N, C-alpha and C positions, 0 to 999 in steps of 0.2 A: 535649470539644474535641479531645483527642488522636485519638479515633476519626474525627472529621470530617477532621482534617488528614491522617490515613493514607488515608482514602477519596479525598481530593483528590489526593494524591500517586499513588495507584493509578490514578485516572482520568486524570491527565496522562500517565502512562506508557502506558496502554492507548490513549488518544487519539492520542498521538504515533505509535504504530505504525499506527493507522488513517490518520493524516495522511500518512505516507510512501507508503502505497499509494494513497490518494486523490489525491495529487499526479500520479501516473501516469495515473489515470483522467481527471482534469480536463484534462491537457495533450493527451491524445489526443482527447478530446471537443472541446476548444477548436480543434483543427486541422481535423478531418474529421467532426465531429459523430457519432462512433462510440463506443458503449459497448462496450469490450473486456472481455466477461465472462470471458475467459481470463486476465485480469490477476492474479487471485488465485492461479491455478495457476502462474503465473510465480514468484510468491512461494514456492510449495511447491517448485518445481524449484530455486530458489536455496538454500532451506533444506536439501534433501536432497543437493545437490551439496556444500554446506559440510560437512555431516555426513560424507559419504564422504571428503572430503579430510582432515578432522580425524582420523577413525579411521585412515586410511592413514598420516598423518604420525606419530600417536602410536605406531603399531606399528613403522614403519621409522626414526623419528628420536626415540627416547625421550630425555627430558631437555630438549627444546626448550621455551623459555618459552611459557606458554599464550597470551599476547597475540600473539605472533608467529604461532603456528598459527591463531588466530582471524582475524588480519589477512590471512594468505595465503589461507585458505579463503574469506574474504569477497571478496577480489579475484577469485579464480577463479569464485566463484558469480556475481559481477557479469558477468564475461565470458561465462559460459555462458548466463545469463538474457538478456543483450543479443543474443547470436547467435540464441537461440531466438525472441525477440520480433521480430528482424529478418526471420527466415524466416517466421514466422507472418503478418507484415504483407504480405510479398511474395507468399506462396503463397495465403493464405486471404482476405485483405482487399482487396489491390490489384485483382484481377480484378473485384471486386464494387463498386468505388468509385462507379460511375455507375448501379448497379442500385437498385431500390427499397430503402428503408431497412430493411425487414424481413429482406431476404436477408443482409446482413452481420451482423445481430443474431443470426439463427439459426445462422449460421456460427460466431460467437463462442461461443455456447453449446455447439455441437458440438465446437469446439476445446478448450473447457474439459473436457468429458467425455473426449476423446481423450488429453489430457495426463494426467488422473488415471489413466486405464486403463494408459497406458504406464509411468507411475511405479509403479503397483501391480505391473506385470510385472517391471520392472527392479529395484525396491528392495524388493519383497515387501510385503504389506499390513499386517504387524504394526507396532505402535508401536516406535520406536527411541529409546533414551535419548540425549539430546544432551549431550556431555561439558561439564562446567563448567570453563572455561578462565580466567575472571577471578576476582579475590578475592571470596569470598562474605561476608566480614565486613560487616554492614550499618552504615551511617552513621546517627546519631541526628539527627533534625531536629524539634526541639520536641516530643519524645515519640513521633514517628512514625519509621519506619525506611525507608531507601532503599539499594539495592545499587549497586555499580559498574556492573553491566550496565544497570540502570535509569537511572542518570545518563548513561550513554553513549547510550541511546535518546533522551533528551531533547535532548542535545547534537546528535546526528546530525539530528534533525528540524529544529532551529533552523538549523543550517548548510545543510541541503538547501533550505529555503525561501529563505535569503539567497542561495545560489548560483543557484537557479533564477530568482529575481527579477532578479538582476544579468544573467543570461544572456538572459532574455527582453526586458529593457529597454535594455541597453547593449551588446549584441554583434551582429555581422552575422548570425549564425544567428538570434538573437532577432528581429531586424527581418524576416528571411525568414519565420519562424514567424508573426509577426503579420500580414504581408502575405498569406500562404497561408490564414490563418484568415479574413481578410476576403473574399478572392476568389482562389481558386487560378488561375483562367484569366488574370485581369489580372496577378496576381503573375508568372506564366510569361512574359507579354509584357514585363515589366520586368526580366527576366534571372534571376528566381528559379527554382530547380528544385524544384517541389512534391514530386516523388517522393523526392528526397534529404532535404527538410525533414521529410516525414512519417516516413521511415525513422529519421531522427535522433531524432524525438520518441518513437517506439516504443523506441528503444535507451535513451534517458534514463529513460523510464518503467520499463523492465525493470531498470535499475540500482537505481532507488529500491525496486522491489518486492523485489529480491534482498537489499538492505540490511535492508528490513523483515522478510523471512523469516529471515535469520540472527539478527537481534535478537529476533524472536518466539520462535525455537527456544532461544536462549540464555536468555531470560527464563522460559520455561515448561518447558524441559529435556526436550522430546520432539519428534520429527518423524514425520510419516506422510503417505501420499499424498493424503489428503483435508484436510489441515490448511489449505490455502489457500482453501477454499470460503467458510467463514464470515467470516474476515477480509476477503476480497475483497468479499463482500456488504456487510459493515459499512462498508468503505471507500467503496464506491459510495454507500451511504446518506449517509456523511459528506460526500462531494463534492456530492451533491444538497442536503443540509442547508445547507452553506456557500455554495452557488451554483456549480454546475458550470461549468467553463471559467475559473474564477477561482482563481489560485494561493493567495492569502491565504485565500480562502473555503474551500479544501480543508483547510487546516491548522486554521482556526477550527472548521469543522464536525467534523473528526476529534477535536479536543480537547474540544469540547462534548459530543460523543457519548460519549467515554470517561468524562467527568465524570458524565453522566446515568446511564450504566450502573453505574459504580462506586457513586455515592451512592445511586441508586435500589435496587440490589440489597442494599446494606448497611443502609440505614435502613428502607426499606419492608419488606425481608425481616425485620428485627428486629421491626417493628410488627405484622406478620402472622404471627409465630411461625414464620418460615421457609417459609411457603406460597409467598410470592413472593420467595424468596431468590436466591442466585447462579445457580441453575439456570434461573431465568426472567429473567435480565438482558436477554435480547434483546427482551423485551416492552417495556421502557422506551425502548429506542432507537427501535423502530419506532412507538411511540405518539407520541413526540416528532416523528418524521419526518412522520406523518400530520398532526399539528397544524400543523407548518411549511408543508407543501404546501397545506394549506387556507388558511392566513392569508397566506402569501407564496410562491407557486409558483416564483418565481425563486431562492429561497434567501436566506440572510442577506445575502450580499455580491453576489448576482447582479444583473445589470442588467435593467431592464424594457424589453426590446426586442421588436420585431415579428419574426415568422418571416421567414426569407429567401425571396425569390421563387425 
């Protein structure tokens, strides 16, 4: 029972990180029907930026409390990621907005490779230890353990979903987002500025990715220029799993995907003598995705709607 509880906690933490990134995917897709495959690399840029700030502050300001250093590095990482995603949207995606759907998709993949290469040149390709800034003494929960960083991850995911839900449903920007999602041309006739709305969506998604990157690095204790590829791919899977374009679906998909990976790698790995252990955890996630797309292509919370004309 303790093992099951520990696997569930691990799955919730992993799923929460997927959910933070999936929220960015699903917001962008909901507005302009674009899968931004460079989104995972924005996570990587946020994590590496945070690492740089932390190392610099520890050298120049010794004695500063760890939580203050982490908070400052997180805020700077969010700003850098937001500016980067704003530039990506304006330079790489906006000129292709009315082109065939394959063109921006290929551009997104190219942008992902470009960001990884630039990060490798700037930060070097070696793995870098991410400093531990929060208390490491674990809390006991029914025989299982959870750390301060992991509790923070769960809290940030819950707060992010609540804030985004309020933003989309009860603010002027949210109404503009929903109008642009329905029909950008009609929204423009009603006084909405689609370009501004789309840029704001990319900025919000980048902030979520930066938060996820910093939490990911804090939890696993390492950063590197390719660290965003697999979490980005898993987050995209989570967004499709939950129903891409649906905020709650992104979180539900991320949480379920994390639970499937954690429990699958823990229990099935034990039953197979380690043959299908943690090194093969990706198998479980994508098997579930295939089953879900076969039974319900729109995802768990996705709406069954016809394609737009």
